[in-house]
C-alpha positions, 0 to 999 in steps of 0.5 A, a space after each residue: 696690431 700692437 697692444 698696451 703691454 707691447 708699449 709697456 714693455 717698449 717704454 720699460 726698455 728705454 727706461 732701463 737701457 737694457 732688455 734684461 733689466 726691463 724683464 726683471 722689473 716687469 717680472 717676465 722672462 727675457 725672451 718674452 720681452 725680446 718677443 714683444 719688441 719683435 711683434 712691435 717692430 713687425 706691427 709697425 714695420 720699423 726697427 726701434 733698437 739697436 744694440 750697443 756695449 752698454 745695452 740698447 739705444 733707440 733708433 730714430 724711429 724709436 725715438 720718434 715713437 717714444 716721444 709720443 707713447 711715453 706720456 701715454 704710458 705713464 698716464 695709463 700707469 697713473 690711472 691703474 695706480 689711482 684705482 688701486 688707491 680707490 679700491 683700497 680707500 687711500 683716496 676717493 669721494 663719496 657724494 651723499 644726499 640726506 635730509 636733516 633727519 636721515 643725517 642726524 639719525 642714521 648717516 652720522 655715526 656711520 660717517 663718524 666710524 668710516 672717517 676714522 679708518 679712512 681719513 683720506 676719502 673725502 665725504 660731501 653731503 648734500 643737505 635736502 628733503 627727500 624729493 630733491 635728494 631723489 632729483 640730485 640722485 637722478 641728475 648724477 650729482 650724488 653717489 646715493 641718497 638717504 631718504 625717508 618714506 614716503 617717496 614718489 612712485 615715479 622713481 624709474 631707475 632708482 632702487 630703494 633699500 630699507 635701513 631703518 624704521 622710525 616713528 613720528 609722535 605728536 608732542 606738546 608743552 604745558 600750554 596744552 596739558 589737557 592733552 597730556 590727561 587723555 589716553 587716546 585722543 581721536 584724530 578728529 579732536 585735533 582740529 581746534 589745536 594749533 599745529 606747527 609743521 615742516 614746509 610742503 614738500 618734505 617726506 615728514 609733511 606728506 606723512 602727516 597730511 596723509 595720516 589726517 586725510 586717511 581719517 577724514 580730518 583737515 588740518 591747516 598749520 598756524 606756522 610752517 618751518 624749514 627745520 625740525 629743530 625749529 618745529 621743536 623750539 616753537 612747540 616748547 614755546 607753546 605756540 602750538 603742537 606738532 609731529 616730530 621724530 621721536 629720537 629728536 625729542 628724547 631729552 625733552 620728553 625725558 625732562 618733562 619739557 614736552 609730553 607725548 600725545 597718544 593718538 587714536 588711531 596711532 601714527 604709522 611708523 615709516 622707514 629711512 631708505 638708501 636710494 641708489 641708482 638701479 644700473 650704476 654700482 656704488 663705488 668701493 667707498 660708498 659700499 664700505 661706508 654702508 656696510 657699517 650699518 649691516 654690521 650694527 644690524 647684525 651685532 644687535 
């Protein structure tokens, strides 16, 4: 049975019209090329070449075979070259799923560094809350996702790797300045305050609900919003208090536009995690992008 190497040699001889030239371009010996031709002819039961003063020429049977296999060899060669490009990050695409927070406070600086070094790799980001990102991963729409805890425990086939610890804080504006004076505000005392929250289905909202449930407190938000920056804007305008990622409001806290409310008990930290398929390895490009985070951790 002939194999791909036999056909590769066959096509190269046709291109060069010479066994010796074909051997040189393939970096193999001339006897090895001649042997491959003989093995191919024996396997097919047909003579493929005859010698002339100018080299070798295809027989009728050889010309028929070449008309079929030349495109296949070209496609295989193109495929091999494309794989080399992907491995060297001269081409390719990364499909990432991320929430607003994980994109801004984890992925963005990594993508910026990666893009400077590998500008020919396309990056597609699907922006969605954690539950949707995990569903996109299961459906094969993304290579990996960066999600925030908590995650649905029913995530068979998905592995998680912690990459960053984060914390939400409770903040308010001057309309609720009485809370600034208290050193530790019991969770139960917050029932009488209007809350601005992200809509249900987000990991942040789940964390908040769990915190109050664990402390025997029931809170119903006055306003529910789809994005964290909107939550901040509504709090700044004095329409309520709310939990927000600490990194999200560093500027407002520094300027005194908002202040942090200390809680008893404290609101627990959580983590950003990279979610990937348990049995499907990441592409070379995806692994290289995430290596930038490993480098930053090792340099800290």
